[in-house]
CHARMM-style PDB file with segment names, atoms N, HN, CA, C and O in Angstrom:
ATOM      1  N   GLY     1       5.692  -6.170   1.395  1.00  0.00      PROA
ATOM      2  CA  GLY     1       5.122  -5.585   0.065  1.00  0.00      PROA
ATOM      3  C   GLY     1       6.152  -4.556  -0.411  1.00  0.00      PROA
ATOM      4  O   GLY     1       7.314  -4.377  -0.047  1.00  0.00      PROA
ATOM      5  N   LYS     2       5.414  -3.937  -1.314  1.00  0.00      PROA
ATOM      6  HN  LYS     2       4.470  -4.083  -1.610  1.00  0.00      PROA
ATOM      7  CA  LYS     2       6.144  -3.072  -2.195  1.00  0.00      PROA
ATOM      8  C   LYS     2       5.871  -1.403  -1.716  1.00  0.00      PROA
ATOM      9  O   LYS     2       4.677  -1.124  -1.825  1.00  0.00      PROA
ATOM     10  N   PRO     3       6.514  -0.529  -1.335  1.00  0.00      PROA
ATOM     11  CA  PRO     3       6.290   0.734  -1.414  1.00  0.00      PROA
ATOM     12  C   PRO     3       4.863   1.130  -2.069  1.00  0.00      PROA
ATOM     13  O   PRO     3       3.966   1.481  -1.303  1.00  0.00      PROA
ATOM     14  N   GLN     4       4.682   1.094  -3.141  1.00  0.00      PROA
ATOM     15  HN  GLN     4       5.411   0.809  -3.763  1.00  0.00      PROA
ATOM     16  CA  GLN     4       3.460   1.387  -3.606  1.00  0.00      PROA
ATOM     17  C   GLN     4       2.526   0.821  -3.568  1.00  0.00      PROA
ATOM     18  O   GLN     4       1.652   1.113  -4.384  1.00  0.00      PROA
ATOM     19  N   GLN     5       2.295  -0.246  -2.599  1.00  0.00      PROA
ATOM     20  HN  GLN     5       3.005  -0.484  -1.936  1.00  0.00      PROA
ATOM     21  CA  GLN     5       1.557  -0.589  -2.025  1.00  0.00      PROA
ATOM     22  C   GLN     5       0.758  -0.285  -0.841  1.00  0.00      PROA
ATOM     23  O   GLN     5      -0.337  -0.785  -0.581  1.00  0.00      PROA
ATOM     24  N   ASN     6       1.513   0.734  -0.015  1.00  0.00      PROA
ATOM     25  HN  ASN     6       2.402   1.140  -0.227  1.00  0.00      PROA
ATOM     26  CA  ASN     6       1.160   1.105   0.901  1.00  0.00      PROA
ATOM     27  C   ASN     6       1.704   2.548   1.485  1.00  0.00      PROA
ATOM     28  O   ASN     6       2.389   2.747   2.488  1.00  0.00      PROA
ATOM     29  N   GLY     7       1.137   3.557   0.459  1.00  0.00      PROA
ATOM     30  HN  GLY     7       0.581   3.396  -0.356  1.00  0.00      PROA
ATOM     31  CA  GLY     7       1.548   5.004   0.354  1.00  0.00      PROA
ATOM     32  C   GLY     7       1.723   5.600   1.782  1.00  0.00      PROA
ATOM     33  O   GLY     7       2.787   6.109   2.134  1.00  0.00      PROA
ATOM     34  N   PHE     8       0.831   5.528   2.439  1.00  0.00      PROA
ATOM     35  HN  PHE     8      -0.033   5.115   2.152  1.00  0.00      PROA
ATOM     36  CA  PHE     8       0.223   5.929   4.201  1.00  0.00      PROA
ATOM     37  C   PHE     8       1.745   5.851   4.658  1.00  0.00      PROA
ATOM     38  O   PHE     8       2.515   6.811   4.698  1.00  0.00      PROA
ATOM     39  N   VAL     9       2.047   4.505   5.004  1.00  0.00      PROA
ATOM     40  HN  VAL     9       1.421   3.725   4.971  1.00  0.00      PROA
ATOM     41  CA  VAL     9       3.231   4.115   5.882  1.00  0.00      PROA
ATOM     42  C   VAL     9       4.525   4.496   5.045  1.00  0.00      PROA
ATOM     43  O   VAL     9       5.340   5.118   5.725  1.00  0.00      PROA
ATOM     44  N   GLU    10       4.811   4.328   4.057  1.00  0.00      PROA
ATOM     45  HN  GLU    10       4.148   3.823   3.504  1.00  0.00      PROA
ATOM     46  CA  GLU    10       5.601   5.089   3.235  1.00  0.00      PROA
ATOM     47  C   GLU    10       6.246   6.635   3.470  1.00  0.00      PROA
ATOM     48  O   GLU    10       7.371   7.006   3.803  1.00  0.00      PROA
ATOM     49  N   ARG    11       5.058   7.327   3.156  1.00  0.00      PROA
ATOM     50  HN  ARG    11       4.143   7.025   2.886  1.00  0.00      PROA
ATOM     51  CA  ARG    11       4.848   8.763   3.567  1.00  0.00      PROA
ATOM     52  C   ARG    11       5.440   9.211   5.043  1.00  0.00      PROA
ATOM     53  O   ARG    11       6.215  10.135   5.287  1.00  0.00      PROA
ATOM     54  N   PHE    12       4.838   8.274   5.942  1.00  0.00      PROA
ATOM     55  HN  PHE    12       4.208   7.523   5.744  1.00  0.00      PROA
ATOM     56  CA  PHE    12       5.023   8.388   7.432  1.00  0.00      PROA
ATOM     57  C   PHE    12       6.503   8.163   7.638  1.00  0.00      PROA
ATOM     58  O   PHE    12       7.213   9.077   8.056  1.00  0.00      PROA
ATOM     59  N   ASN    13       7.056   6.787   7.311  1.00  0.00      PROA
ATOM     60  HN  ASN    13       6.479   6.044   6.971  1.00  0.00      PROA
ATOM     61  CA  ASN    13       8.673   6.471   7.399  1.00  0.00      PROA
ATOM     62  C   ASN    13       9.243   7.569   6.724  1.00  0.00      PROA
ATOM     63  O   ASN    13       9.733   8.231   7.639  1.00  0.00      PROA
ATOM     64  N   GLY    14       9.545   8.352   5.303  1.00  0.00      PROA
ATOM     65  HN  GLY    14       9.147   7.814   4.560  1.00  0.00      PROA
ATOM     66  CA  GLY    14      10.038   9.335   4.983  1.00  0.00      PROA
ATOM     67  C   GLY    14       9.759  10.516   5.996  1.00  0.00      PROA
ATOM     68  O   GLY    14      10.706  10.887   6.690  1.00  0.00      PROA
ATOM     69  N   SER    15       8.745  11.027   6.109  1.00  0.00      PROA
ATOM     70  HN  SER    15       7.976  10.725   5.546  1.00  0.00      PROA
ATOM     71  CA  SER    15       8.752  12.188   7.145  1.00  0.00      PROA
ATOM     72  C   SER    15       9.243  12.020   8.505  1.00  0.00      PROA
ATOM     73  O   SER    15       9.892  12.953   8.978  1.00  0.00      PROA
ATOM     74  N   PHE    16       9.006  10.817   9.321  1.00  0.00      PROA
ATOM     75  HN  PHE    16       8.479  10.059   8.937  1.00  0.00      PROA
ATOM     76  CA  PHE    16      10.117  10.516  10.302  1.00  0.00      PROA
ATOM     77  C   PHE    16      11.552  10.532  10.004  1.00  0.00      PROA
ATOM     78  O   PHE    16      12.197  11.006  10.939  1.00  0.00      PROA
ATOM     79  N   ARG    17      12.350  10.117   8.867  1.00  0.00      PROA
ATOM     80  HN  ARG    17      11.826   9.732   8.108  1.00  0.00      PROA
ATOM     81  CA  ARG    17      13.499   9.465   8.916  1.00  0.00      PROA
ATOM     82  C   ARG    17      13.950  11.149   8.212  1.00  0.00      PROA
ATOM     83  O   ARG    17      15.161  11.367   8.193  1.00  0.00      PROA
ATOM     84  N   ARG    18      13.030  12.275   7.664  1.00  0.00      PROA
ATOM     85  HN  ARG    18      12.046  12.098   7.680  1.00  0.00      PROA
ATOM     86  CA  ARG    18      13.553  13.400   7.324  1.00  0.00      PROA
ATOM     87  C   ARG    18      13.498  14.827   8.806  1.00  0.00      PROA
ATOM     88  O   ARG    18      14.273  15.712   9.169  1.00  0.00      PROA
ATOM     89  N   GLU    19      12.365  14.421   9.175  1.00  0.00      PROA
ATOM     90  HN  GLU    19      11.735  13.702   8.880  1.00  0.00      PROA
ATOM     91  CA  GLU    19      12.001  15.416  10.037  1.00  0.00      PROA
ATOM     92  C   GLU    19      12.710  14.932  11.555  1.00  0.00      PROA
ATOM     93  O   GLU    19      12.926  15.798  12.402  1.00  0.00      PROA
ATOM     94  N   PHE    20      12.917  14.053  11.717  1.00  0.00      PROA
ATOM     95  HN  PHE    20      12.741  13.349  11.029  1.00  0.00      PROA
ATOM     96  CA  PHE    20      13.065  13.407  13.042  1.00  0.00      PROA
ATOM     97  C   PHE    20      14.979  12.784  13.012  1.00  0.00      PROA
ATOM     98  O   PHE    20      15.973  13.275  13.546  1.00  0.00      PROA
ATOM     99  N   LEU    21      14.841  11.767  12.297  1.00  0.00      PROA
ATOM    100  HN  LEU    21      14.033  11.368  11.863  1.00  0.00      PROA
ATOM    101  CA  LEU    21      16.223  10.809  12.631  1.00  0.00      PROA
ATOM    102  C   LEU    21      17.493  11.612  11.933  1.00  0.00      PROA
ATOM    103  O   LEU    21      18.656  11.399  12.275  1.00  0.00      PROA
ATOM    104  N   ASN    22      17.120  12.554  10.920  1.00  0.00      PROA
ATOM    105  HN  ASN    22      16.175  12.726  10.642  1.00  0.00      PROA
ATOM    106  CA  ASN    22      18.188  13.106  10.342  1.00  0.00      PROA
ATOM    107  C   ASN    22      18.709  14.307  11.203  1.00  0.00      PROA
ATOM    108  O   ASN    22      19.888  14.582  11.429  1.00  0.00      PROA
ATOM    109  N   ALA    23      17.815  14.833  11.550  1.00  0.00      PROA
ATOM    110  HN  ALA    23      16.858  14.610  11.366  1.00  0.00      PROA
ATOM    111  CA  ALA    23      17.692  16.462  11.991  1.00  0.00      PROA
ATOM    112  C   ALA    23      18.637  16.189  13.401  1.00  0.00      PROA
ATOM    113  O   ALA    23      19.326  17.085  13.889  1.00  0.00      PROA
ATOM    114  N   TYR    24      18.570  15.054  13.869  1.00  0.00      PROA
ATOM    115  HN  TYR    24      18.010  14.326  13.472  1.00  0.00      PROA
ATOM    116  CA  TYR    24      19.454  15.064  15.275  1.00  0.00      PROA
ATOM    117  C   TYR    24      20.386  13.970  15.485  1.00  0.00      PROA
ATOM    118  O   TYR    24      20.329  12.832  15.020  1.00  0.00      PROA
ATOM    119  N   LEU    25      21.477  14.618  16.457  1.00  0.00      PROA
ATOM    120  HN  LEU    25      21.523  15.543  16.836  1.00  0.00      PROA
ATOM    121  CA  LEU    25      22.518  13.479  17.056  1.00  0.00      PROA
ATOM    122  C   LEU    25      22.001  13.298  18.410  1.00  0.00      PROA
ATOM    123  O   LEU    25      21.771  14.189  19.228  1.00  0.00      PROA
ATOM    124  N   PHE    26      21.799  11.668  18.590  1.00  0.00      PROA
ATOM    125  HN  PHE    26      21.986  10.945  17.925  1.00  0.00      PROA
ATOM    126  CA  PHE    26      21.334  11.235  20.104  1.00  0.00      PROA
ATOM    127  C   PHE    26      22.609  10.785  20.651  1.00  0.00      PROA
ATOM    128  O   PHE    26      23.652  10.411  20.115  1.00  0.00      PROA
ATOM    129  N   ASP    27      22.198  10.941  22.012  1.00  0.00      PROA
ATOM    130  HN  ASP    27      21.350  11.246  22.447  1.00  0.00      PROA
ATOM    131  CA  ASP    27      23.201  10.592  22.812  1.00  0.00      PROA
ATOM    132  C   ASP    27      23.111   9.071  23.663  1.00  0.00      PROA
ATOM    133  O   ASP    27      24.048   8.466  24.184  1.00  0.00      PROA
ATOM    134  N   SER    28      22.050   8.787  23.628  1.00  0.00      PROA
ATOM    135  HN  SER    28      21.289   9.279  23.205  1.00  0.00      PROA
ATOM    136  CA  SER    28      21.349   7.240  24.288  1.00  0.00      PROA
ATOM    137  C   SER    28      19.855   6.769  23.682  1.00  0.00      PROA
ATOM    138  O   SER    28      19.221   7.531  22.953  1.00  0.00      PROA
ATOM    139  N   LEU    29      19.513   5.863  23.935  1.00  0.00      PROA
ATOM    140  HN  LEU    29      20.028   5.244  24.527  1.00  0.00      PROA
ATOM    141  CA  LEU    29      18.464   5.079  23.250  1.00  0.00      PROA
ATOM    142  C   LEU    29      17.464   5.697  24.289  1.00  0.00      PROA
ATOM    143  O   LEU    29      16.363   6.027  23.849  1.00  0.00      PROA
ATOM    144  N   SER    30      17.649   5.832  25.221  1.00  0.00      PROA
ATOM    145  HN  SER    30      18.543   5.564  25.579  1.00  0.00      PROA
ATOM    146  CA  SER    30      16.532   6.497  26.098  1.00  0.00      PROA
ATOM    147  C   SER    30      15.869   8.020  25.497  1.00  0.00      PROA
ATOM    148  O   SER    30      14.673   8.296  25.409  1.00  0.00      PROA
ATOM    149  N   GLN    31      17.213   9.016  25.072  1.00  0.00      PROA
ATOM    150  HN  GLN    31      18.185   8.792  25.144  1.00  0.00      PROA
ATOM    151  CA  GLN    31      16.784  10.265  24.512  1.00  0.00      PROA
ATOM    152  C   GLN    31      16.152   9.661  23.315  1.00  0.00      PROA
ATOM    153  O   GLN    31      14.991  10.051  23.199  1.00  0.00      PROA
ATOM    154  N   VAL    32      16.591   8.701  22.231  1.00  0.00      PROA
ATOM    155  HN  VAL    32      17.534   8.384  22.326  1.00  0.00      PROA
ATOM    156  CA  VAL    32      15.631   8.469  20.929  1.00  0.00      PROA
ATOM    157  C   VAL    32      14.229   8.188  21.339  1.00  0.00      PROA
ATOM    158  O   VAL    32      13.352   8.887  20.831  1.00  0.00      PROA
ATOM    159  N   ARG    33      13.940   7.381  22.077  1.00  0.00      PROA
ATOM    160  HN  ARG    33      14.653   6.813  22.490  1.00  0.00      PROA
ATOM    161  CA  ARG    33      12.672   7.260  22.582  1.00  0.00      PROA
ATOM    162  C   ARG    33      12.049   8.227  23.201  1.00  0.00      PROA
ATOM    163  O   ARG    33      10.846   8.247  22.943  1.00  0.00      PROA
ATOM    164  N   GLU    34      12.485   9.194  24.059  1.00  0.00      PROA
ATOM    165  HN  GLU    34      13.462   9.177  24.269  1.00  0.00      PROA
ATOM    166  CA  GLU    34      11.629  10.032  24.763  1.00  0.00      PROA
ATOM    167  C   GLU    34      11.267  11.416  23.521  1.00  0.00      PROA
ATOM    168  O   GLU    34      10.263  12.127  23.553  1.00  0.00      PROA
ATOM    169  N   MET    35      12.469  11.504  22.439  1.00  0.00      PROA
ATOM    170  HN  MET    35      13.284  10.926  22.413  1.00  0.00      PROA
ATOM    171  CA  MET    35      12.216  12.448  21.749  1.00  0.00      PROA
ATOM    172  C   MET    35      11.073  12.213  20.424  1.00  0.00      PROA
ATOM    173  O   MET    35      10.246  12.910  19.837  1.00  0.00      PROA
ATOM    174  N   ALA    36      11.491  11.028  20.363  1.00  0.00      PROA
ATOM    175  HN  ALA    36      12.163  10.462  20.840  1.00  0.00      PROA
ATOM    176  CA  ALA    36      10.234  10.005  19.179  1.00  0.00      PROA
ATOM    177  C   ALA    36       9.113  10.397  19.678  1.00  0.00      PROA
ATOM    178  O   ALA    36       8.269  11.040  19.054  1.00  0.00      PROA
ATOM    179  N   TRP    37       9.015   9.989  20.985  1.00  0.00      PROA
ATOM    180  HN  TRP    37       9.701   9.466  21.491  1.00  0.00      PROA
ATOM    181  CA  TRP    37       7.611  10.176  21.422  1.00  0.00      PROA
ATOM    182  C   TRP    37       6.907  11.410  21.366  1.00  0.00      PROA
ATOM    183  O   TRP    37       5.747  11.536  20.972  1.00  0.00      PROA
ATOM    184  N   GLU    38       7.692  12.359  21.795  1.00  0.00      PROA
ATOM    185  HN  GLU    38       8.634  12.257  22.115  1.00  0.00      PROA
ATOM    186  CA  GLU    38       7.309  13.831  21.438  1.00  0.00      PROA
ATOM    187  C   GLU    38       7.312  13.869  20.009  1.00  0.00      PROA
ATOM    188  O   GLU    38       6.482  14.755  20.214  1.00  0.00      PROA
ATOM    189  N   TRP    39       7.378  13.821  19.212  1.00  0.00      PROA
ATOM    190  HN  TRP    39       8.053  13.102  19.045  1.00  0.00      PROA
ATOM    191  CA  TRP    39       7.700  13.949  17.568  1.00  0.00      PROA
ATOM    192  C   TRP    39       6.251  13.503  17.212  1.00  0.00      PROA
ATOM    193  O   TRP    39       5.514  14.270  16.592  1.00  0.00      PROA
ATOM    194  N   MET    40       5.917  12.500  17.526  1.00  0.00      PROA
ATOM    195  HN  MET    40       6.515  11.876  18.029  1.00  0.00      PROA
ATOM    196  CA  MET    40       4.844  11.628  17.474  1.00  0.00      PROA
ATOM    197  C   MET    40       3.481  12.054  17.753  1.00  0.00      PROA
ATOM    198  O   MET    40       2.503  12.076  17.006  1.00  0.00      PROA
ATOM    199  N   LEU    41       3.613  12.411  19.053  1.00  0.00      PROA
ATOM    200  HN  LEU    41       4.408  12.394  19.661  1.00  0.00      PROA
ATOM    201  CA  LEU    41       2.158  13.303  19.824  1.00  0.00      PROA
ATOM    202  C   LEU    41       2.459  14.652  18.816  1.00  0.00      PROA
ATOM    203  O   LEU    41       1.370  14.990  18.351  1.00  0.00      PROA
ATOM    204  N   ASP    42       3.426  15.441  18.370  1.00  0.00      PROA
ATOM    205  HN  ASP    42       4.310  15.166  18.747  1.00  0.00      PROA
ATOM    206  CA  ASP    42       3.203  16.706  17.560  1.00  0.00      PROA
ATOM    207  C   ASP    42       2.668  15.998  16.080  1.00  0.00      PROA
ATOM    208  O   ASP    42       1.601  16.203  15.500  1.00  0.00      PROA
ATOM    209  N   TYR    43       3.362  15.442  15.837  1.00  0.00      PROA
ATOM    210  HN  TYR    43       4.229  15.275  16.308  1.00  0.00      PROA
ATOM    211  CA  TYR    43       2.569  14.640  14.470  1.00  0.00      PROA
ATOM    212  C   TYR    43       1.606  13.821  13.960  1.00  0.00      PROA
ATOM    213  O   TYR    43       1.492  13.454  12.790  1.00  0.00      PROA
ATOM    214  N   ASN    44       0.661  13.455  15.244  1.00  0.00      PROA
ATOM    215  HN  ASN    44       0.753  13.753  16.194  1.00  0.00      PROA
ATOM    216  CA  ASN    44      -0.775  12.989  15.171  1.00  0.00      PROA
ATOM    217  C   ASN    44      -1.485  13.807  15.692  1.00  0.00      PROA
ATOM    218  O   ASN    44      -2.691  13.717  15.465  1.00  0.00      PROA
ATOM    219  N   GLU    45      -0.970  14.931  16.606  1.00  0.00      PROA
ATOM    220  HN  GLU    45       0.010  15.004  16.790  1.00  0.00      PROA
ATOM    221  CA  GLU    45      -2.131  15.928  17.111  1.00  0.00      PROA
ATOM    222  C   GLU    45      -2.280  17.509  16.660  1.00  0.00      PROA
ATOM    223  O   GLU    45      -3.339  18.089  16.420  1.00  0.00      PROA
ATOM    224  N   GLU    46      -1.085  17.999  16.614  1.00  0.00      PROA
ATOM    225  HN  GLU    46      -0.225  17.527  16.809  1.00  0.00      PROA
ATOM    226  CA  GLU    46      -0.604  19.197  16.320  1.00  0.00      PROA
ATOM    227  C   GLU    46      -0.407  19.933  14.756  1.00  0.00      PROA
ATOM    228  O   GLU    46      -0.931  20.970  14.349  1.00  0.00      PROA
ATOM    229  N   ARG    47       0.388  19.158  14.160  1.00  0.00      PROA
ATOM    230  HN  ARG    47       0.814  18.316  14.491  1.00  0.00      PROA
ATOM    231  CA  ARG    47       0.758  19.815  12.907  1.00  0.00      PROA
ATOM    232  C   ARG    47      -0.557  19.273  11.790  1.00  0.00      PROA
ATOM    233  O   ARG    47      -1.225  18.240  11.801  1.00  0.00      PROA
ATOM    234  N   PRO    48      -0.568  20.228  11.050  1.00  0.00      PROA
ATOM    235  CA  PRO    48      -1.858  20.332   9.838  1.00  0.00      PROA
ATOM    236  C   PRO    48      -1.268  18.821   8.754  1.00  0.00      PROA
ATOM    237  O   PRO    48      -0.137  18.402   8.510  1.00  0.00      PROA
ATOM    238  N   HSD    49      -2.173  18.512   8.474  1.00  0.00      PROA
ATOM    239  HN  HSD    49      -3.092  18.852   8.673  1.00  0.00      PROA
ATOM    240  CA  HSD    49      -2.238  17.277   7.344  1.00  0.00      PROA
ATOM    241  C   HSD    49      -3.057  17.442   6.260  1.00  0.00      PROA
ATOM    242  O   HSD    49      -4.283  17.492   6.356  1.00  0.00      PROA
ATOM    243  N   ASP    50      -2.342  17.542   5.057  1.00  0.00      PROA
ATOM    244  HN  ASP    50      -1.346  17.501   4.979  1.00  0.00      PROA
ATOM    245  CA  ASP    50      -2.803  17.811   3.928  1.00  0.00      PROA
ATOM    246  C   ASP    50      -4.562  16.743   3.884  1.00  0.00      PROA
ATOM    247  O   ASP    50      -5.711  17.103   3.627  1.00  0.00      PROA
ATOM    248  N   SER    51      -4.119  15.724   4.173  1.00  0.00      PROA
ATOM    249  HN  SER    51      -3.186  15.432   4.382  1.00  0.00      PROA
ATOM    250  CA  SER    51      -5.699  14.810   4.051  1.00  0.00      PROA
ATOM    251  C   SER    51      -6.501  15.135   4.477  1.00  0.00      PROA
ATOM    252  O   SER    51      -7.528  14.464   4.378  1.00  0.00      PROA
ATOM    253  N   LEU    52      -6.497  16.451   5.257  1.00  0.00      PROA
ATOM    254  HN  LEU    52      -5.662  16.996   5.338  1.00  0.00      PROA
ATOM    255  CA  LEU    52      -7.407  16.833   6.623  1.00  0.00      PROA
ATOM    256  C   LEU    52      -7.828  17.831   6.373  1.00  0.00      PROA
ATOM    257  O   LEU    52      -8.743  18.360   7.005  1.00  0.00      PROA
ATOM    258  N   GLY    53      -7.223  18.350   5.333  1.00  0.00      PROA
ATOM    259  HN  GLY    53      -6.480  17.920   4.819  1.00  0.00      PROA
ATOM    260  CA  GLY    53      -7.988  19.604   4.920  1.00  0.00      PROA
ATOM    261  C   GLY    53      -6.864  20.369   5.436  1.00  0.00      PROA
ATOM    262  O   GLY    53      -7.512  21.124   6.162  1.00  0.00      PROA
ATOM    263  N   SER    54      -5.956  20.640   5.555  1.00  0.00      PROA
ATOM    264  HN  SER    54      -5.430  20.027   4.965  1.00  0.00      PROA
ATOM    265  CA  SER    54      -4.598  21.152   6.278  1.00  0.00      PROA
ATOM    266  C   SER    54      -4.774  21.658   7.871  1.00  0.00      PROA
ATOM    267  O   SER    54      -4.200  22.542   8.507  1.00  0.00      PROA
ATOM    268  N   LEU    55      -5.899  20.629   8.255  1.00  0.00      PROA
ATOM    269  HN  LEU    55      -6.365  19.911   7.738  1.00  0.00      PROA
ATOM    270  CA  LEU    55      -6.093  20.751   9.796  1.00  0.00      PROA
ATOM    271  C   LEU    55      -5.484  19.694  10.670  1.00  0.00      PROA
ATOM    272  O   LEU    55      -5.640  18.480  10.544  1.00  0.00      PROA
ATOM    273  N   PRO    56      -4.663  20.415  11.710  1.00  0.00      PROA
ATOM    274  CA  PRO    56      -4.431  19.287  12.416  1.00  0.00      PROA
ATOM    275  C   PRO    56      -5.507  17.931  12.939  1.00  0.00      PROA
ATOM    276  O   PRO    56      -6.702  18.122  12.717  1.00  0.00      PROA
ATOM    277  N   PRO    57      -5.234  16.995  13.412  1.00  0.00      PROA
ATOM    278  CA  PRO    57      -6.001  15.783  13.576  1.00  0.00      PROA
ATOM    279  C   PRO    57      -6.584  16.006  14.818  1.00  0.00      PROA
ATOM    280  O   PRO    57      -7.590  15.304  14.922  1.00  0.00      PROA
ATOM    281  N   ALA    58      -6.372  16.710  15.842  1.00  0.00      PROA
ATOM    282  HN  ALA    58      -5.555  17.280  15.758  1.00  0.00      PROA
ATOM    283  CA  ALA    58      -7.020  16.968  16.895  1.00  0.00      PROA
ATOM    284  C   ALA    58      -8.314  17.758  16.718  1.00  0.00      PROA
ATOM    285  O   ALA    58      -9.443  17.311  16.918  1.00  0.00      PROA
ATOM    286  N   ILE    59      -8.011  18.958  16.328  1.00  0.00      PROA
ATOM    287  HN  ILE    59      -7.094  19.322  16.166  1.00  0.00      PROA
ATOM    288  CA  ILE    59      -9.185  19.991  15.619  1.00  0.00      PROA
ATOM    289  C   ILE    59     -10.243  18.891  14.577  1.00  0.00      PROA
ATOM    290  O   ILE    59     -11.445  18.629  14.561  1.00  0.00      PROA
ATOM    291  N   TYR    60      -9.360  18.576  13.987  1.00  0.00      PROA
ATOM    292  HN  TYR    60      -8.383  18.788  13.999  1.00  0.00      PROA
ATOM    293  CA  TYR    60     -10.380  17.573  12.644  1.00  0.00      PROA
ATOM    294  C   TYR    60     -11.387  16.700  13.620  1.00  0.00      PROA
ATOM    295  O   TYR    60     -12.598  16.881  13.741  1.00  0.00      PROA
ATOM    296  N   ARG    61     -10.802  15.982  14.099  1.00  0.00      PROA
ATOM    297  HN  ARG    61      -9.818  15.835  14.000  1.00  0.00      PROA
ATOM    298  CA  ARG    61     -11.513  14.873  15.269  1.00  0.00      PROA
ATOM    299  C   ARG    61     -12.717  15.736  15.652  1.00  0.00      PROA
ATOM    300  O   ARG    61     -13.863  15.446  15.306  1.00  0.00      PROA
ATOM    301  N   LYS    62     -12.372  16.917  16.457  1.00  0.00      PROA
ATOM    302  HN  LYS    62     -11.442  17.153  16.738  1.00  0.00      PROA
ATOM    303  CA  LYS    62     -13.679  17.695  17.344  1.00  0.00      PROA
ATOM    304  C   LYS    62     -14.472  18.325  16.154  1.00  0.00      PROA
ATOM    305  O   LYS    62     -15.578  18.724  16.519  1.00  0.00      PROA
ATOM    306  N   LYS    63     -14.209  18.518  14.849  1.00  0.00      PROA
ATOM    307  HN  LYS    63     -13.311  18.194  14.552  1.00  0.00      PROA
ATOM    308  CA  LYS    63     -15.051  19.114  13.945  1.00  0.00      PROA
ATOM    309  C   LYS    63     -16.130  17.992  13.486  1.00  0.00      PROA
ATOM    310  O   LYS    63     -17.338  18.219  13.553  1.00  0.00      PROA
ATOM    311  N   VAL    64     -15.654  16.889  13.064  1.00  0.00      PROA
ATOM    312  HN  VAL    64     -14.672  16.705  13.010  1.00  0.00      PROA
ATOM    313  CA  VAL    64     -15.976  15.632  13.120  1.00  0.00      PROA
ATOM    314  C   VAL    64     -16.881  15.306  13.680  1.00  0.00      PROA
ATOM    315  O   VAL    64     -17.879  15.036  13.011  1.00  0.00      PROA
ATOM    316  N   GLU    65     -16.944  15.178  15.254  1.00  0.00      PROA
ATOM    317  HN  GLU    65     -16.134  15.397  15.798  1.00  0.00      PROA
ATOM    318  CA  GLU    65     -17.243  14.632  16.197  1.00  0.00      PROA
ATOM    319  C   GLU    65     -18.745  15.808  16.421  1.00  0.00      PROA
ATOM    320  O   GLU    65     -19.880  15.335  16.484  1.00  0.00      PROA
ATOM    321  N   ASN    66     -18.517  17.168  16.506  1.00  0.00      PROA
ATOM    322  HN  ASN    66     -17.595  17.552  16.455  1.00  0.00      PROA
ATOM    323  CA  ASN    66     -19.874  18.185  16.181  1.00  0.00      PROA
ATOM    324  C   ASN    66     -20.615  18.056  15.219  1.00  0.00      PROA
ATOM    325  O   ASN    66     -21.836  18.215  15.206  1.00  0.00      PROA
ATOM    326  N   SER    67     -20.000  17.792  14.450  1.00  0.00      PROA
ATOM    327  HN  SER    67     -19.009  17.663  14.460  1.00  0.00      PROA
ATOM    328  CA  SER    67     -20.986  17.725  12.971  1.00  0.00      PROA
ATOM    329  C   SER    67     -21.938  16.297  12.981  1.00  0.00      PROA
ATOM    330  O   SER    67     -23.036  16.104  12.459  1.00  0.00      PROA
ATOM    331  N   SER    68     -21.022  15.322  13.834  1.00  0.00      PROA
ATOM    332  HN  SER    68     -20.130  15.479  14.258  1.00  0.00      PROA
ATOM    333  CA  SER    68     -22.065  14.226  13.534  1.00  0.00      PROA
ATOM    334  C   SER    68     -22.970  14.449  14.992  1.00  0.00      PROA
ATOM    335  O   SER    68     -24.009  13.793  15.064  1.00  0.00      PROA
ATOM    336  N   LEU    69     -22.726  15.075  15.805  1.00  0.00      PROA
ATOM    337  HN  LEU    69     -21.882  15.608  15.747  1.00  0.00      PROA
ATOM    338  CA  LEU    69     -23.556  15.355  16.879  1.00  0.00      PROA
ATOM    339  C   LEU    69     -25.049  16.295  16.619  1.00  0.00      PROA
ATOM    340  O   LEU    69     -26.138  16.376  17.187  1.00  0.00      PROA
ATOM    341  N   GLU    70     -24.319  17.000  15.287  1.00  0.00      PROA
ATOM    342  HN  GLU    70     -23.434  16.935  14.825  1.00  0.00      PROA
ATOM    343  CA  GLU    70     -25.399  18.210  15.064  1.00  0.00      PROA
ATOM    344  C   GLU    70     -26.586  17.088  14.022  1.00  0.00      PROA
ATOM    345  O   GLU    70     -27.794  17.322  13.999  1.00  0.00      PROA
ATOM    346  N   LEU    71     -26.049  16.088  13.357  1.00  0.00      PROA
ATOM    347  HN  LEU    71     -25.067  15.898  13.376  1.00  0.00      PROA
ATOM    348  CA  LEU    71     -26.771  15.080  12.219  1.00  0.00      PROA
ATOM    349  C   LEU    71     -27.716  14.209  13.300  1.00  0.00      PROA
ATOM    350  O   LEU    71     -28.824  13.778  12.984  1.00  0.00      PROA
ATOM    351  N   SER    72     -27.181  14.037  14.473  1.00  0.00      PROA
ATOM    352  HN  SER    72     -26.281  14.388  14.730  1.00  0.00      PROA
ATOM    353  CA  SER    72     -27.973  12.931  15.432  1.00  0.00      PROA
ATOM    354  C   SER    72     -28.960  13.440  16.369  1.00  0.00      PROA
ATOM    355  O   SER    72     -29.520  12.848  17.292  1.00  0.00      PROA
ATOM    356  N   GLN    73     -29.101  14.900  15.886  1.00  0.00      PROA
ATOM    357  HN  GLN    73     -28.646  15.381  15.137  1.00  0.00      PROA
ATOM    358  CA  GLN    73     -30.112  15.505  17.056  1.00  0.00      PROA
ATOM    359  C   GLN    73     -31.401  15.800  16.118  1.00  0.00      PROA
ATOM    360  OT1 GLN    73     -32.425  16.276  16.608  1.00  0.00      PROA
TER     361      GLN     73
END
């Protein structure tokens, strides 16, 4: 597909390239895998995302779960 057809993937690819691949020099493939895993955990759990109201995904998830629990009671 074209980049315009999947903006979420293109944005992630750009972030990964700028913030990880271009930022470090690696000694081995295992080092890349380990550091990429840590970067992914930070990206998916800790850092704020504009699409979630500038909240980290972990906090946003808890907020949504709490609000759905309140609605169901």
